[in-house]
C-alpha positions in Angstrom: 20.6 6.3 -33.9 18.2 6.8 -36.8 14.6 5.7 -36.1 13.2 2.9 -38.3 9.9 4.6 -39.4 8.7 1.7 -41.6 9.1 -0.8 -38.8 7.4 1.6 -36.3 4.5 2.0 -38.8 4.2 -1.7 -39.4 4.2 -2.6 -35.7 1.6 0.1 -34.9 -0.6 -1.1 -37.8 -0.5 -4.7 -36.5 -1.6 -3.5 -33.0 -4.3 -1.3 -34.4 -5.9 -3.8 -36.8 -5.5 -6.9 -34.5 -7.7 -5.2 -31.9 -10.6 -4.0 -34.0 -12.8 -6.8 -32.8 -12.2 -6.1 -29.1 -13.2 -2.4 -29.0 -15.9 -1.2 -31.4 -15.6 2.5 -30.7 -12.4 4.6 -30.0 -11.9 6.1 -26.6 -11.0 9.8 -26.4 -9.1 11.3 -23.4 -7.7 14.6 -22.2 -5.4 15.4 -19.3 -2.7 17.3 -17.6 1.1 16.7 -17.6 4.0 17.6 -15.3 7.5 16.9 -16.5 10.9 17.1 -14.9 13.4 17.7 -17.8 17.1 17.1 -17.8 18.8 19.7 -20.1 22.1 18.1 -20.9 24.5 19.9 -23.3 27.0 17.4 -24.7 29.9 19.8 -24.9 29.7 20.8 -21.2 29.7 18.7 -18.0 26.6 18.8 -15.9 22.9 19.4 -16.6 20.1 21.7 -15.7 16.8 20.5 -14.2 13.8 22.2 -15.8 10.1 21.8 -15.2 7.1 22.0 -17.5 3.3 21.8 -17.2 1.2 20.8 -20.1 -2.0 19.3 -21.5 -2.6 16.4 -23.8 -5.4 15.1 -26.0 -5.6 11.5 -27.3 -7.6 8.9 -29.0 -7.3 5.2 -28.3 -8.8 3.2 -31.2 -7.9 -0.2 -29.6 -6.5 -1.5 -26.3 -3.1 -1.7 -28.1 -2.7 1.7 -29.7 -3.2 5.4 -28.9 -2.3 8.6 -30.6 -1.7 11.8 -28.7 -0.9 15.4 -29.0 0.8 17.4 -26.2 1.6 21.0 -25.5 3.2 22.6 -22.6 5.1 25.5 -21.2 8.2 26.0 -18.9 7.9 26.7 -15.2 10.8 29.1 -14.3 14.4 29.0 -15.3 17.6 27.4 -14.0 21.2 28.7 -14.0 23.6 26.5 -15.9 27.2 27.4 -16.8 26.6 31.0 -16.0 23.4 31.3 -18.2 19.7 31.2 -17.3 18.1 28.4 -19.2 14.3 28.3 -19.7 11.8 26.2 -21.7 9.4 28.6 -23.4 7.1 26.0 -24.8 6.9 22.6 -26.5 4.4 20.6 -28.5 4.3 17.3 -30.2 2.4 14.4 -31.7 3.0 10.8 -30.7 1.9 7.2 -31.3 1.7 5.0 -28.2 1.7 1.2 -28.9 0.4 -0.4 -25.6 0.4 -3.8 -24.0 -2.2 -4.4 -21.3 -0.6 -6.5 -18.5 -3.4 -6.6 -16.1 -6.9 -5.2 -15.6 -5.4 -2.1 -14.0 -1.9 -1.9 -15.6 -0.5 -1.4 -19.1 2.9 -0.5 -20.5 3.4 1.6 -23.6 6.1 2.9 -25.9 6.2 6.5 -27.1 7.3 7.5 -30.6 6.7 10.8 -32.3 7.9 14.3 -33.0 8.5 17.2 -30.5 9.1 20.8 -31.2 10.6 22.9 -28.4 11.7 26.5 -27.9 14.4 27.2 -25.4 15.7 30.6 -24.1 19.2 31.0 -22.9 20.1 34.4 -21.2 23.4 35.7 -19.9 24.6 39.0 -18.5 28.1 40.1 -19.4 29.6 43.4 -18.3 26.2 45.0 -17.7 24.6 43.9 -21.0 22.0 41.2 -21.2 22.2 38.7 -24.1 19.4 36.3 -25.0 19.6 33.4 -27.5 16.6 31.5 -28.6 17.1 27.9 -29.6 14.4 26.0 -31.5 14.5 22.2 -32.1 12.3 19.7 -33.9 13.3 16.1 -33.3 12.2 12.5 -33.2 11.1 11.5 -29.6 10.9 8.1 -28.0 10.3 6.6 -24.6 8.4 4.1 -22.5 5.8 4.3 -19.7 3.2 2.6 -17.5 -0.4 3.5 -17.2 -2.8 2.6 -14.3 -6.5 2.5 -15.3 -9.3 0.0 -15.0 -9.4 -1.3 -18.6 -12.7 -3.1 -18.2 -14.5 0.1 -17.4 -15.5 2.6 -20.1 -14.3 6.1 -19.3 -12.6 6.9 -16.0 -9.3 8.3 -14.8 -5.9 7.1 -15.6 -2.4 7.9 -14.2 0.7 7.5 -16.2 4.5 7.7 -15.6 6.9 7.8 -18.5 10.5 8.5 -19.5 10.9 10.2 -22.8 13.9 11.5 -24.8 12.2 14.6 -26.3 15.2 16.1 -28.1 18.5 14.5 -29.1 20.7 16.8 -31.1 24.5 16.9 -31.6 24.9 19.6 -29.0 22.1 18.8 -26.4 19.8 16.1 -25.1 16.6 16.8 -23.4 15.1 13.9 -21.4 11.9 14.0 -19.3 10.3 12.1 -16.5 6.6 12.8 -17.2 3.6 12.3 -14.9 0.1 12.7 -16.3 -3.5 12.4 -15.2 -6.1 11.7 -17.9 -9.9 11.5 -18.1 -11.2 9.0 -20.6 -14.7 9.6 -22.1 
């Protein structure tokens, strides 16, 4: 499925400009992420569960839109189909159109780009072989955020599902939990 970039840009612009009267100054935030990733090669049955820890920085110019950058690193490796699979690192930039549902709850979409570096190691007949895979792909997902929207600053907690990488030979999906401080 090819993303419709003009439509995404138009929807984001509507959210951004429609909310300029409700919030005079943008809110900045920073936080920590933990992600449970599902590494799913399309040519082999099964998947490997990987874990990452990361940081994010964001700006929220209105209650309806945020922009965020994220970076993280893998935590350990998993054996899959006789090979050790490990996420070395990832980083990305994302737009998050949001819809406040309640004083304490909002839903959001995630759309952006993720770069990831994956290491696949295998030992055959006493020799170690390592292959490095790099991927840059369009990422998309959805999440919920808990924060007191009537209070400036404060802490928020978010839970999201994101497809970070979708290539012809592998999909990498994540269940991501984050804690942010808004200032």
